[in-house]
Steps between C-alpha positions, in 0.01 A plus 500: 500500500710202396756556225330241275198727463713774347669278240184342368381677188804730455337840467208393716737398778683830471174696507384305807829575675479872421140510622592320822837661582483833315376703799773354722766587242357853477519542879856370503602745226321785676686429825827521308421817306222688676363602160187343351587570137854372539391186683251420223776543241739277696245222532408523133866485395563201728197314364601581141845359572357185656248429223743347243645258756189450714466123469869445582479730804194321634655159433802601711275657763682831472226718351428694824868562573565597138225760503598647838863515390400671174295756689775566758769527231281734297439722805871517581589572135248784480624644827860488379404678178342782699794523748265642758224404736147558375244646742235246597135566422218404734319175413159564345348152481296353783711184477811692605345720770666473840318310771433604860864592565501758220742738673754221563460367148559847355816549706626154400429571134682836513803340665510213249458737207833661590693171484714418195303286252673166567462540876135600457441200274667266751289636789178472297585145397592400856221661699215553252544199272637291794777345289805323638845649445569234237185603311590869534843424356333318211266792428775765527748279312765518770662271756305415815749686726451807281123474544550475876728803485240704311236420763742560789619836364143610432390410853804676648415812301133482601586452868736799486232717343241388755739571789583844356129573452419400859775729638363794300158480671 
């Protein structure tokens, strides 16, 4: 949807945006956290933070990046507060059920779930959201080389785990 649609009518534009992009934001938050309740809270907090400045965000064209950054920052902050990794629950919704390559998807999810939160966020943004490194840097509020480093380190870790897993069989 064009940005103009979301500005028109203030609250109406915001409600239209949430209706159109809410499920995508929920999926993004779920991929970062692996917890349905936590992802719903993160999206709600991000939307509550965006509401007071909604028209300015849309006018600048930064509303999507602002919300993704808010969600990613919230996920990292919660993880840091816990100082531990949280076990991942199985998805229950039909929208998040694995496709025909369910076994591969499950292995990929388990490997990604073990990554540190910033690396996981960078990988999700790069390969699920298909963002450029510049956009990832914008969402994670870091320099572009740092975003590249997060993705590179995550992929190195994942390759190492896959190689180790293949040798064990």
